[in-house]
Short mmCIF file of the C-alpha atoms (twelve columns), coordinates in Angstrom:
data_MODEL
# 
_entry.id   MODEL 
# 
loop_
_atom_site.group_PDB 
_atom_site.id 
_atom_site.type_symbol 
_atom_site.label_atom_id 
_atom_site.label_alt_id 
_atom_site.label_comp_id 
_atom_site.label_asym_id 
_atom_site.label_seq_id 
_atom_site.Cartn_x 
_atom_site.Cartn_y 
_atom_site.Cartn_z 
_atom_site.pdbx_PDB_model_num 
ATOM 1   C CA . ILE A 1   26.185  -16.674 -75.777 1 
ATOM 2   C CA . CYS A 2   24.292  -18.644 -78.405 1 
ATOM 3   C CA . GLY A 3   20.507  -18.510 -78.034 1 
ATOM 4   C CA . ASP A 4   20.192  -22.268 -77.457 1 
ATOM 5   C CA . ILE A 5   22.069  -21.842 -74.147 1 
ATOM 6   C CA . ASP A 6   21.272  -18.189 -73.310 1 
ATOM 7   C CA . SER A 7   18.825  -17.810 -70.399 1 
ATOM 8   C CA . CYS A 8   17.838  -14.306 -71.732 1 
ATOM 9   C CA . ARG A 9   18.141  -14.523 -75.515 1 
ATOM 10  C CA . ARG A 10  16.905  -10.948 -76.089 1 
ATOM 11  C CA . ASP A 11  18.588  -9.449  -72.969 1 
ATOM 12  C CA . PRO A 12  22.292  -8.691  -73.488 1 
ATOM 13  C CA . MET A 13  22.625  -7.964  -69.722 1 
ATOM 14  C CA . ASN A 14  21.148  -11.408 -68.865 1 
ATOM 15  C CA . ASP A 15  18.802  -10.263 -66.013 1 
ATOM 16  C CA . ALA A 16  21.089  -7.606  -64.551 1 
ATOM 17  C CA . ASP A 17  19.080  -7.218  -61.343 1 
ATOM 18  C CA . SER A 18  18.823  -11.046 -60.727 1 
ATOM 19  C CA . ASP A 19  15.102  -11.042 -60.227 1 
ATOM 20  C CA . ASP A 20  14.515  -13.915 -62.671 1 
ATOM 21  C CA . LEU A 21  12.938  -11.571 -65.228 1 
ATOM 22  C CA . CYS A 22  14.854  -10.788 -68.460 1 
ATOM 23  C CA . SER A 23  14.941  -7.117  -69.386 1 
ATOM 24  C CA . ASP A 24  12.598  -7.605  -72.415 1 
ATOM 25  C CA . VAL A 25  9.818   -8.476  -69.955 1 
ATOM 26  C CA . ASP A 26  11.071  -6.712  -66.803 1 
ATOM 27  C CA . SER A 27  9.485   -3.258  -66.185 1 
ATOM 28  C CA . CYS A 28  12.410  -2.343  -63.903 1 
ATOM 29  C CA . PRO A 29  15.476  -4.180  -65.201 1 
ATOM 30  C CA . TRP A 30  17.764  -2.592  -62.637 1 
ATOM 31  C CA . ASP A 31  15.431  -2.944  -59.648 1 
ATOM 32  C CA . ASN A 32  15.206  -6.511  -58.282 1 
ATOM 33  C CA . GLN A 33  12.159  -5.419  -56.182 1 
ATOM 34  C CA . ASN A 34  10.377  -4.252  -59.358 1 
ATOM 35  C CA . ASP A 35  8.963   -0.961  -57.991 1 
ATOM 36  C CA . ALA A 36  8.108   -2.300  -54.480 1 
ATOM 37  C CA . ASP A 37  5.862   0.685   -53.587 1 
ATOM 38  C CA . SER A 38  3.942   0.577   -56.870 1 
ATOM 39  C CA . ASP A 39  4.441   4.284   -57.608 1 
ATOM 40  C CA . THR A 40  5.635   3.540   -61.217 1 
ATOM 41  C CA . ILE A 41  9.165   4.631   -60.273 1 
ATOM 42  C CA . CYS A 42  11.711  1.879   -60.295 1 
ATOM 43  C CA . GLY A 43  13.642  1.459   -57.067 1 
ATOM 44  C CA . ASN A 44  17.031  2.301   -58.553 1 
ATOM 45  C CA . VAL A 45  15.856  5.865   -59.365 1 
ATOM 46  C CA . ASP A 46  13.086  6.214   -56.630 1 
ATOM 47  C CA . SER A 47  14.113  8.539   -53.753 1 
ATOM 48  C CA . CYS A 48  11.732  6.583   -51.474 1 
ATOM 49  C CA . PRO A 49  11.522  3.090   -52.981 1 
ATOM 50  C CA . TRP A 50  9.242   1.849   -50.158 1 
ATOM 51  C CA . ASP A 51  6.990   4.912   -49.977 1 
ATOM 52  C CA . THR A 52  4.205   5.188   -52.570 1 
ATOM 53  C CA . TRP A 53  3.784   8.894   -51.779 1 
ATOM 54  C CA . ASN A 54  7.519   9.627   -51.980 1 
ATOM 55  C CA . ASP A 55  7.883   11.763  -48.753 1 
ATOM 56  C CA . ALA A 56  4.418   13.378  -49.070 1 
ATOM 57  C CA . ASP A 57  5.170   16.046  -46.366 1 
ATOM 58  C CA . SER A 58  8.579   16.915  -47.881 1 
ATOM 59  C CA . ASP A 59  10.446  16.553  -44.596 1 
ATOM 60  C CA . ASN A 60  13.202  14.514  -46.114 1 
ATOM 61  C CA . THR A 61  11.968  11.357  -44.313 1 
ATOM 62  C CA . CYS A 62  10.364  8.700   -46.429 1 
ATOM 63  C CA . GLY A 63  6.873   7.621   -45.328 1 
ATOM 64  C CA . ASP A 64  7.957   4.086   -44.416 1 
ATOM 65  C CA . THR A 65  10.260  5.463   -41.681 1 
ATOM 66  C CA . ASP A 66  8.399   8.743   -40.969 1 
ATOM 67  C CA . SER A 67  6.376   8.648   -37.664 1 
ATOM 68  C CA . CYS A 68  4.151   11.396  -39.137 1 
ATOM 69  C CA . PRO A 69  4.189   10.903  -42.923 1 
ATOM 70  C CA . LEU A 70  1.668   13.805  -43.556 1 
ATOM 71  C CA . ASP A 71  3.103   16.203  -40.972 1 
ATOM 72  C CA . ALA A 72  6.225   18.130  -42.054 1 
ATOM 73  C CA . LEU A 73  6.893   19.220  -38.449 1 
ATOM 74  C CA . ASN A 74  6.601   15.615  -37.164 1 
ATOM 75  C CA . ASP A 75  4.385   16.165  -34.114 1 
ATOM 76  C CA . MET A 76  5.881   19.476  -33.161 1 
ATOM 77  C CA . ASP A 77  4.358   19.491  -29.594 1 
ATOM 78  C CA . GLY A 78  5.335   15.923  -28.810 1 
ATOM 79  C CA . ASP A 79  1.858   14.777  -27.792 1 
ATOM 80  C CA . LEU A 80  2.000   11.660  -30.020 1 
ATOM 81  C CA . VAL A 81  -0.670  13.157  -32.241 1 
ATOM 82  C CA . CYS A 82  0.628   14.095  -35.763 1 
ATOM 83  C CA . GLY A 83  0.057   17.700  -36.832 1 
ATOM 84  C CA . ASP A 84  -2.218  16.772  -39.697 1 
ATOM 85  C CA . ALA A 85  -4.686  15.243  -37.203 1 
ATOM 86  C CA . ASP A 86  -3.902  17.422  -34.149 1 
ATOM 87  C CA . SER A 87  -6.514  20.089  -33.260 1 
ATOM 88  C CA . CYS A 88  -3.768  22.001  -31.343 1 
ATOM 89  C CA . PRO A 89  -0.540  21.163  -33.148 1 
ATOM 90  C CA . PHE A 90  1.515   23.550  -30.894 1 
ATOM 91  C CA . ASP A 91  -0.144  22.605  -27.586 1 
ATOM 92  C CA . ALA A 92  1.022   19.251  -26.121 1 
ATOM 93  C CA . GLU A 93  -2.058  19.196  -23.797 1 
ATOM 94  C CA . ASN A 94  -4.469  19.901  -26.711 1 
ATOM 95  C CA . ASP A 95  -6.631  22.612  -25.023 1 
ATOM 96  C CA . ALA A 96  -6.386  21.243  -21.472 1 
ATOM 97  C CA . ASP A 97  -9.329  23.315  -20.165 1 
ATOM 98  C CA . ARG A 98  -11.519 22.498  -23.165 1 
ATOM 99  C CA . ASP A 99  -12.487 26.096  -23.752 1 
ATOM 100 C CA . GLY A 100 -11.894 25.956  -27.463 1 
ATOM 101 C CA . VAL A 101 -8.653  27.925  -27.246 1 
ATOM 102 C CA . CYS A 102 -5.373  26.036  -27.731 1 
ATOM 103 C CA . GLY A 103 -2.914  26.438  -24.869 1 
ATOM 104 C CA . ASP A 104 -0.303  28.340  -26.912 1 
ATOM 105 C CA . SER A 105 -2.719  31.173  -27.420 1 
ATOM 106 C CA . ASP A 106 -4.918  30.832  -24.178 1 
ATOM 107 C CA . ASP A 107 -4.256  33.502  -21.429 1 
ATOM 108 C CA . CYS A 108 -5.600  30.936  -18.881 1 
ATOM 109 C CA . PRO A 109 -4.851  27.522  -20.480 1 
ATOM 110 C CA . TYR A 110 -6.055  25.615  -17.364 1 
ATOM 111 C CA . ASP A 111 -9.127  27.802  -16.639 1 
ATOM 112 C CA . ALA A 112 -12.136 27.234  -18.884 1 
ATOM 113 C CA . GLU A 113 -13.767 30.447  -17.626 1 
ATOM 114 C CA . ASN A 114 -10.622 32.489  -18.280 1 
ATOM 115 C CA . ASP A 115 -10.458 34.570  -15.024 1 
ATOM 116 C CA . ALA A 116 -14.176 34.910  -14.426 1 
ATOM 117 C CA . ASP A 117 -13.834 37.562  -11.728 1 
ATOM 118 C CA . ALA A 118 -11.321 39.651  -13.771 1 
ATOM 119 C CA . ASP A 119 -8.774  39.909  -10.962 1 
ATOM 120 C CA . ASP A 120 -5.900  38.895  -13.215 1 
ATOM 121 C CA . LEU A 121 -5.673  35.459  -11.580 1 
ATOM 122 C CA . CYS A 122 -6.601  32.420  -13.605 1 
ATOM 123 C CA . GLY A 123 -9.114  30.148  -11.917 1 
ATOM 124 C CA . ASN A 124 -6.740  27.195  -11.558 1 
ATOM 125 C CA . ILE A 125 -4.328  29.145  -9.332  1 
ATOM 126 C CA . GLU A 126 -6.960  31.331  -7.585  1 
ATOM 127 C CA . THR A 127 -8.477  30.352  -4.222  1 
ATOM 128 C CA . CYS A 128 -11.570 32.430  -4.858  1 
ATOM 129 C CA . PRO A 129 -12.367 32.461  -8.555  1 
ATOM 130 C CA . TYR A 130 -15.685 34.263  -7.975  1 
ATOM 131 C CA . ASP A 131 -14.558 36.718  -5.268  1 
ATOM 132 C CA . ALA A 132 -12.682 39.747  -6.501  1 
ATOM 133 C CA . ALA A 133 -11.551 40.560  -2.926  1 
ATOM 134 C CA . ASN A 134 -10.102 36.989  -2.691  1 
ATOM 135 C CA . ASP A 135 -11.167 36.077  0.892   1 
ATOM 136 C CA . PHE A 136 -10.821 39.415  2.689   1 
ATOM 137 C CA . ASP A 137 -10.537 37.949  6.204   1 
ATOM 138 C CA . SER A 138 -8.173  35.119  5.086   1 
ATOM 139 C CA . ASP A 139 -10.256 32.420  6.721   1 
ATOM 140 C CA . GLY A 140 -10.176 30.084  3.785   1 
ATOM 141 C CA . ILE A 141 -13.795 30.885  2.860   1 
ATOM 142 C CA . CYS A 142 -14.406 33.075  -0.138  1 
ATOM 143 C CA . GLY A 143 -16.366 36.265  0.478   1 
ATOM 144 C CA . ASP A 144 -19.199 35.312  -1.802  1 
ATOM 145 C CA . VAL A 145 -20.083 32.436  0.517   1 
ATOM 146 C CA . ASP A 146 -18.700 33.631  3.917   1 
ATOM 147 C CA . SER A 147 -21.362 34.232  6.557   1 
ATOM 148 C CA . CYS A 148 -18.852 36.260  8.607   1 
ATOM 149 C CA . PRO A 149 -16.649 37.953  6.094   1 
ATOM 150 C CA . GLU A 150 -14.880 40.083  8.748   1 
ATOM 151 C CA . ASP A 151 -14.452 37.229  11.259  1 
ATOM 152 C CA . PRO A 152 -11.449 35.014  10.433  1 
ATOM 153 C CA . GLU A 153 -12.831 32.391  12.882  1 
ATOM 154 C CA . ASN A 154 -16.144 32.553  11.023  1 
ATOM 155 C CA . ASP A 155 -18.429 32.107  14.079  1 
ATOM 156 C CA . ALA A 156 -16.211 29.365  15.569  1 
ATOM 157 C CA . ASP A 157 -18.801 28.162  18.033  1 
ATOM 158 C CA . GLY A 158 -21.661 28.085  15.493  1 
ATOM 159 C CA . ASP A 159 -23.980 30.174  17.622  1 
ATOM 160 C CA . ALA A 160 -24.896 32.561  14.747  1 
ATOM 161 C CA . LEU A 161 -22.912 35.357  16.383  1 
ATOM 162 C CA . CYS A 162 -19.758 36.574  14.647  1 
ATOM 163 C CA . ALA A 163 -16.700 37.087  16.887  1 
ATOM 164 C CA . PRO A 164 -16.861 40.862  17.347  1 
ATOM 165 C CA . HIS A 165 -20.321 40.567  18.938  1 
ATOM 166 C CA . ASP A 166 -19.952 37.246  20.820  1 
ATOM 167 C CA . GLU A 167 -18.953 37.334  24.533  1 
ATOM 168 C CA . CYS A 168 -17.882 33.641  24.393  1 
ATOM 169 C CA . ASP A 169 -16.400 33.240  20.948  1 
ATOM 170 C CA . TYR A 170 -15.773 29.525  21.364  1 
ATOM 171 C CA . ASP A 171 -18.636 28.509  23.590  1 
ATOM 172 C CA . ALA A 172 -21.978 28.155  21.794  1 
ATOM 173 C CA . GLU A 173 -23.817 27.739  25.162  1 
ATOM 174 C CA . HIS A 174 -22.318 30.902  26.621  1 
ATOM 175 C CA . ASP A 175 -21.141 29.687  30.022  1 
ATOM 176 C CA . ALA A 176 -23.848 26.988  30.543  1 
ATOM 177 C CA . ASP A 177 -23.071 26.480  34.275  1 
ATOM 178 C CA . SER A 178 -22.988 30.210  35.006  1 
ATOM 179 C CA . ASP A 179 -19.586 30.086  36.750  1 
ATOM 180 C CA . GLU A 180 -18.377 33.048  34.720  1 
ATOM 181 C CA . ILE A 181 -15.952 30.795  32.829  1 
ATOM 182 C CA . CYS A 182 -16.599 30.346  29.127  1 
ATOM 183 C CA . GLY A 183 -17.065 26.713  28.140  1 
ATOM 184 C CA . ASP A 184 -13.966 26.631  25.937  1 
ATOM 185 C CA . ILE A 185 -11.675 27.315  28.819  1 
ATOM 186 C CA . ASP A 186 -13.839 25.805  31.623  1 
ATOM 187 C CA . SER A 187 -12.443 22.435  32.704  1 
ATOM 188 C CA . CYS A 188 -15.983 21.436  33.600  1 
ATOM 189 C CA . PRO A 189 -18.405 23.470  31.589  1 
ATOM 190 C CA . TYR A 190 -21.481 21.672  33.073  1 
ATOM 191 C CA . ASP A 191 -20.114 21.348  36.657  1 
ATOM 192 C CA . ALA A 192 -20.120 24.448  38.770  1 
ATOM 193 C CA . GLY A 193 -17.999 22.623  41.323  1 
ATOM 194 C CA . ASN A 194 -15.360 21.873  38.638  1 
ATOM 195 C CA . ASP A 195 -14.373 18.209  39.407  1 
ATOM 196 C CA . HIS A 196 -14.434 18.030  43.219  1 
ATOM 197 C CA . ASP A 197 -12.561 14.661  43.311  1 
ATOM 198 C CA . SER A 198 -9.771  15.922  40.991  1 
ATOM 199 C CA . ASP A 199 -9.879  12.924  38.724  1 
ATOM 200 C CA . ALA A 200 -10.136 14.936  35.510  1 
ATOM 201 C CA . LEU A 201 -13.728 13.866  35.147  1 
ATOM 202 C CA . CYS A 202 -16.378 16.416  35.833  1 
ATOM 203 C CA . GLN A 203 -19.124 15.413  38.220  1 
ATOM 204 C CA . ASN A 204 -21.789 15.254  35.515  1 
ATOM 205 C CA . VAL A 205 -19.889 12.534  33.673  1 
ATOM 206 C CA . ASP A 206 -18.022 10.869  36.603  1 
ATOM 207 C CA . SER A 207 -19.473 7.384   37.371  1 
ATOM 208 C CA . CYS A 208 -17.162 6.873   40.379  1 
ATOM 209 C CA . HIS A 209 -17.061 9.980   42.540  1 
ATOM 210 C CA . LEU A 210 -14.933 8.304   45.209  1 
ATOM 211 C CA . ASP A 211 -12.568 6.498   42.851  1 
ATOM 212 C CA . ALA A 212 -9.798  8.650   41.438  1 
ATOM 213 C CA . ALA A 213 -8.926  5.849   38.925  1 
ATOM 214 C CA . ASN A 214 -12.585 5.775   37.854  1 
ATOM 215 C CA . ASP A 215 -13.062 1.988   37.497  1 
ATOM 216 C CA . ALA A 216 -9.661  1.406   35.897  1 
ATOM 217 C CA . ASP A 217 -10.552 -2.161  34.813  1 
ATOM 218 C CA . HIS A 218 -13.945 -1.115  33.402  1 
ATOM 219 C CA . ASP A 219 -15.858 -3.827  35.161  1 
ATOM 220 C CA . ALA A 220 -18.612 -1.384  36.313  1 
ATOM 221 C CA . ILE A 221 -17.307 -1.702  39.891  1 
ATOM 222 C CA . CYS A 222 -15.647 1.438   41.283  1 
ATOM 223 C CA . GLY A 223 -12.145 0.947   42.586  1 
ATOM 224 C CA . ASN A 224 -13.045 1.825   46.196  1 
ATOM 225 C CA . VAL A 225 -15.268 -1.317  46.431  1 
ATOM 226 C CA . ASP A 226 -13.617 -3.553  43.811  1 
ATOM 227 C CA . ILE A 227 -11.621 -6.555  45.201  1 
ATOM 228 C CA . CYS A 228 -9.489  -6.505  42.046  1 
ATOM 229 C CA . PRO A 229 -9.499  -2.945  40.800  1 
ATOM 230 C CA . TYR A 230 -7.205  -3.683  37.860  1 
ATOM 231 C CA . ASP A 231 -8.764  -7.046  36.895  1 
ATOM 232 C CA . ALA A 232 -12.017 -6.787  34.931  1 
ATOM 233 C CA . GLU A 233 -12.806 -10.466 35.673  1 
ATOM 234 C CA . ASN A 234 -12.084 -10.125 39.339  1 
ATOM 235 C CA . ASP A 235 -9.900  -13.223 39.972  1 
ATOM 236 C CA . ALA A 236 -11.646 -15.468 37.347  1 
ATOM 237 C CA . ASP A 237 -9.971  -18.746 38.584  1 
ATOM 238 C CA . ASN A 238 -10.593 -17.960 42.295  1 
ATOM 239 C CA . ASP A 239 -7.010  -18.611 43.309  1 
ATOM 240 C CA . GLY A 240 -6.766  -15.486 45.416  1 
ATOM 241 C CA . LEU A 241 -4.659  -13.714 42.806  1 
ATOM 242 C CA . CYS A 242 -6.060  -10.871 40.785  1 
ATOM 243 C CA . GLY A 243 -5.732  -11.265 37.009  1 
ATOM 244 C CA . ASP A 244 -3.308  -8.307  36.638  1 
ATOM 245 C CA . VAL A 245 -0.700  -10.084 38.859  1 
ATOM 246 C CA . ASP A 246 -1.714  -13.717 38.160  1 
ATOM 247 C CA . SER A 247 0.622   -15.465 35.695  1 
ATOM 248 C CA . CYS A 248 -2.195  -17.914 34.839  1 
ATOM 249 C CA . PRO A 249 -5.455  -15.939 35.327  1 
ATOM 250 C CA . TYR A 250 -7.623  -18.873 34.240  1 
ATOM 251 C CA . ASP A 251 -5.691  -21.697 35.867  1 
ATOM 252 C CA . PRO A 252 -6.251  -22.056 39.667  1 
ATOM 253 C CA . ASN A 253 -3.181  -24.433 39.805  1 
ATOM 254 C CA . ASN A 254 -0.975  -21.762 38.075  1 
ATOM 255 C CA . ASP A 255 0.945   -24.055 35.683  1 
ATOM 256 C CA . GLN A 256 1.622   -26.910 38.096  1 
ATOM 257 C CA . ASP A 257 3.939   -28.742 35.719  1 
ATOM 258 C CA . GLY A 258 6.057   -25.630 35.287  1 
ATOM 259 C CA . ASP A 259 6.290   -25.781 31.487  1 
ATOM 260 C CA . GLY A 260 5.313   -22.176 30.992  1 
ATOM 261 C CA . ILE A 261 1.884   -23.098 29.616  1 
ATOM 262 C CA . CYS A 262 -1.098  -22.385 31.798  1 
ATOM 263 C CA . GLY A 263 -3.340  -25.313 32.678  1 
ATOM 264 C CA . ASP A 264 -6.359  -23.919 30.890  1 
ATOM 265 C CA . ILE A 265 -4.567  -24.171 27.522  1 
ATOM 266 C CA . ASP A 266 -2.042  -26.953 28.368  1 
ATOM 267 C CA . SER A 267 -2.973  -30.262 26.659  1 
ATOM 268 C CA . CYS A 268 -0.827  -32.094 29.255  1 
ATOM 269 C CA . ASP A 269 -1.067  -30.057 32.426  1 
ATOM 270 C CA . LEU A 270 0.890   -32.579 34.482  1 
ATOM 271 C CA . ASP A 271 3.578   -33.275 31.787  1 
ATOM 272 C CA . ASP A 272 6.161   -30.553 31.484  1 
ATOM 273 C CA . GLU A 273 7.306   -32.055 28.183  1 
ATOM 274 C CA . ASN A 274 3.745   -32.043 26.744  1 
ATOM 275 C CA . ASP A 275 3.551   -35.502 25.160  1 
ATOM 276 C CA . MET A 276 7.159   -35.479 23.856  1 
ATOM 277 C CA . ASP A 277 6.600   -38.596 21.700  1 
ATOM 278 C CA . SER A 278 3.337   -37.171 20.240  1 
ATOM 279 C CA . ASP A 279 1.345   -40.317 20.813  1 
ATOM 280 C CA . THR A 280 -1.590  -38.367 22.333  1 
ATOM 281 C CA . VAL A 281 -0.789  -39.868 25.781  1 
ATOM 282 C CA . CYS A 282 0.641   -37.375 28.331  1 
ATOM 283 C CA . ALA A 283 3.849   -38.461 30.128  1 
ATOM 284 C CA . ASP A 284 2.044   -38.773 33.521  1 
ATOM 285 C CA . GLU A 285 -0.098  -41.555 32.053  1 
ATOM 286 C CA . ASP A 286 2.332   -42.845 29.227  1 
ATOM 287 C CA . THR A 287 4.188   -46.160 29.981  1 
ATOM 288 C CA . CYS A 288 6.773   -45.143 27.345  1 
ATOM 289 C CA . PRO A 289 6.805   -41.295 27.314  1 
ATOM 290 C CA . LEU A 290 9.669   -41.106 24.759  1 
ATOM 291 C CA . ASP A 291 8.316   -43.921 22.536  1 
ATOM 292 C CA . ALA A 292 5.415   -43.020 20.222  1 
ATOM 293 C CA . LEU A 293 4.729   -46.766 19.552  1 
ATOM 294 C CA . ASN A 294 4.729   -47.553 23.253  1 
ATOM 295 C CA . ASP A 295 6.903   -50.798 23.269  1 
ATOM 296 C CA . ALA A 296 5.717   -52.036 19.881  1 
ATOM 297 C CA . ASP A 297 7.323   -55.516 20.348  1 
ATOM 298 C CA . SER A 298 5.961   -55.937 23.884  1 
ATOM 299 C CA . ASP A 299 9.297   -56.864 25.376  1 
ATOM 300 C CA . THR A 300 8.828   -54.359 28.340  1 
ATOM 301 C CA . LEU A 301 11.531  -52.174 26.796  1 
ATOM 302 C CA . CYS A 302 10.530  -48.806 25.353  1 
ATOM 303 C CA . ALA A 303 11.901  -47.886 21.944  1 
ATOM 304 C CA . ASP A 304 14.124  -45.132 23.342  1 
ATOM 305 C CA . VAL A 305 16.176  -47.808 25.255  1 
ATOM 306 C CA . ASP A 306 15.370  -50.877 23.193  1 
ATOM 307 C CA . THR A 307 18.121  -51.711 20.603  1 
ATOM 308 C CA . CYS A 308 15.588  -53.827 18.645  1 
ATOM 309 C CA . ALA A 309 12.312  -52.020 18.919  1 
ATOM 310 C CA . PHE A 310 10.453  -54.471 16.725  1 
ATOM 311 C CA . ASP A 311 12.233  -57.684 17.851  1 
ATOM 312 C CA . VAL A 312 10.757  -59.164 21.104  1 
ATOM 313 C CA . ASN A 313 13.903  -61.390 21.474  1 
ATOM 314 C CA . ASN A 314 16.220  -58.397 21.014  1 
ATOM 315 C CA . ASP A 315 18.759  -59.954 18.522  1 
ATOM 316 C CA . SER A 316 18.751  -63.479 20.094  1 
ATOM 317 C CA . ASP A 317 21.678  -64.730 17.904  1 
ATOM 318 C CA . GLY A 318 23.855  -61.743 18.789  1 
ATOM 319 C CA . ASP A 319 24.827  -60.824 15.251  1 
ATOM 320 C CA . ASN A 320 23.860  -57.149 15.632  1 
ATOM 321 C CA . MET A 321 20.837  -57.672 13.376  1 
ATOM 322 C CA . CYS A 322 17.377  -57.293 14.854  1 
ATOM 323 C CA . ALA A 323 15.113  -60.201 14.056  1 
ATOM 324 C CA . ASP A 324 12.636  -58.030 12.089  1 
ATOM 325 C CA . VAL A 325 15.422  -57.411 9.450   1 
ATOM 326 C CA . ASP A 326 17.543  -60.620 10.090  1 
ATOM 327 C CA . SER A 327 17.041  -63.322 7.472   1 
ATOM 328 C CA . CYS A 328 18.332  -65.936 9.939   1 
ATOM 329 C CA . ALA A 329 17.177  -64.626 13.341  1 
ATOM 330 C CA . HIS A 330 18.670  -67.590 15.261  1 
ATOM 331 C CA . ASP A 331 21.853  -68.064 13.200  1 
ATOM 332 C CA . ALA A 332 24.681  -65.679 14.110  1 
ATOM 333 C CA . LEU A 333 26.509  -66.532 10.911  1 
ATOM 334 C CA . ASN A 334 23.396  -65.842 8.840   1 
ATOM 335 C CA . ASP A 335 23.506  -68.934 6.499   1 
ATOM 336 C CA . VAL A 336 27.314  -68.894 6.117   1 
ATOM 337 C CA . ASP A 337 27.269  -71.459 3.240   1 
ATOM 338 C CA . SER A 338 24.564  -69.516 1.313   1 
ATOM 339 C CA . ASP A 339 22.364  -72.485 0.733   1 
ATOM 340 C CA . ALA A 340 19.234  -70.624 1.774   1 
ATOM 341 C CA . VAL A 341 19.035  -72.761 4.978   1 
ATOM 342 C CA . CYS A 342 19.824  -70.968 8.238   1 
ATOM 343 C CA . GLY A 343 22.461  -72.547 10.404  1 
ATOM 344 C CA . ASP A 344 20.155  -73.388 13.264  1 
ATOM 345 C CA . VAL A 345 18.204  -75.769 10.993  1 
ATOM 346 C CA . ASP A 346 21.012  -76.673 8.462   1 
ATOM 347 C CA . SER A 347 22.399  -80.182 8.976   1 
ATOM 348 C CA . CYS A 348 25.618  -79.122 7.145   1 
ATOM 349 C CA . MET A 349 25.928  -75.425 7.898   1 
ATOM 350 C CA . LEU A 350 29.327  -75.142 6.121   1 
ATOM 351 C CA . ASP A 351 28.401  -77.327 3.131   1 
ATOM 352 C CA . PRO A 352 26.189  -75.571 0.495   1 
ATOM 353 C CA . LEU A 353 25.479  -79.017 -1.118  1 
ATOM 354 C CA . ASN A 354 24.414  -80.459 2.251   1 
ATOM 355 C CA . ASP A 355 26.187  -83.945 2.054   1 
ATOM 356 C CA . ILE A 356 25.317  -84.425 -1.635  1 
ATOM 357 C CA . ASP A 357 26.553  -88.167 -1.552  1 
ATOM 358 C CA . GLY A 358 24.312  -88.924 1.460   1 
ATOM 359 C CA . ASP A 359 27.036  -90.643 3.492   1 
ATOM 360 C CA . GLY A 360 26.245  -88.694 6.606   1 
ATOM 361 C CA . ILE A 361 29.524  -86.662 6.269   1 
ATOM 362 C CA . CYS A 362 29.095  -83.022 5.410   1 
ATOM 363 C CA . GLY A 363 31.027  -81.896 2.315   1 
ATOM 364 C CA . ASP A 364 33.294  -79.508 4.211   1 
ATOM 365 C CA . ILE A 365 34.920  -82.521 6.025   1 
ATOM 366 C CA . ASP A 366 34.150  -85.314 3.499   1 
ATOM 367 C CA . SER A 367 37.323  -86.460 1.669   1 
ATOM 368 C CA . CYS A 368 35.130  -87.832 -1.164  1 
ATOM 369 C CA . ARG A 369 32.154  -85.532 -1.340  1 
ATOM 370 C CA . ARG A 370 30.449  -87.400 -4.187  1 
ATOM 371 C CA . ASP A 371 31.403  -90.963 -3.138  1 
ATOM 372 C CA . PRO A 372 29.098  -92.461 -0.474  1 
ATOM 373 C CA . MET A 373 31.648  -95.332 0.019   1 
ATOM 374 C CA . ASN A 374 34.384  -92.791 0.539   1 
ATOM 375 C CA . ASP A 375 37.048  -94.618 -1.562  1 
# 
């Protein structure tokens, strides 16, 4: 190629790598990226053309695709911390107990004190890490803090006497009513008579000694003198029915309209439909109980039976169009000649030109519509 038309006059390969640089000025004539990682090794002979360090950890994975470019084992313990920066490269939990010994070489990897009581049990799995006997009486309290190490109940009644020396192991007051029955098995530990009315309430806490139900309705009136023993409000509406058997305990008339809503909460207590038309007037006082507008056209017909609820004349021309929407309310043909004049006031109701020649004969029967002399 002659120089005058040769794009690379001194490059016989004419920019072999197509990077727009002729070989005489191209540092990497066979690498169109021109040493992309700037490691002075052209891409065509660079084992890692995008890694300046050329697989620094020699794990056969170039740095640009190596998750741990400086760790040949590539995070051996899988803790997402590369070995070159991992204090415990073989311990995924990285010294979990923080005792300075990595888990792979720690006898007790989860016990920072490493079996403090030397009983061959690591603290994390030992119930009593400071008790070599490991809770001798198996009461869940380690011996080093157990006030009664030989008493599995551990002074159950809290009377400072351990079980082997306590005559009432579960009664701190030691038979308070002196009936020779320990409190823990005495049905009435403070009642020597032990519930004389058999209502499961001991006399010392029984507010109603003669009422086995013990004021069932909790109105502070014992059942034997309570007019409504199961009604705390004692017939609140004074209708002679106690609240527990009264269907409407606050309505003395007991739902007189029979709509299932007691009068005390019934907005229309004499209307079983409860203002069906939602006009805020109950049916017992509503002239049109099914018409929310209450005879809007004042024709004495309620909307529920009025064919023309807004037409006081109720379609006077009988064309099945109510006056409020009828363009010709008194013309059954509704301006049949379309001259914008309703038939009831149209002198020529079938002549849209309305006797254009003024001869007193409407066009629909005028033989000469535009000749007042009619030929």
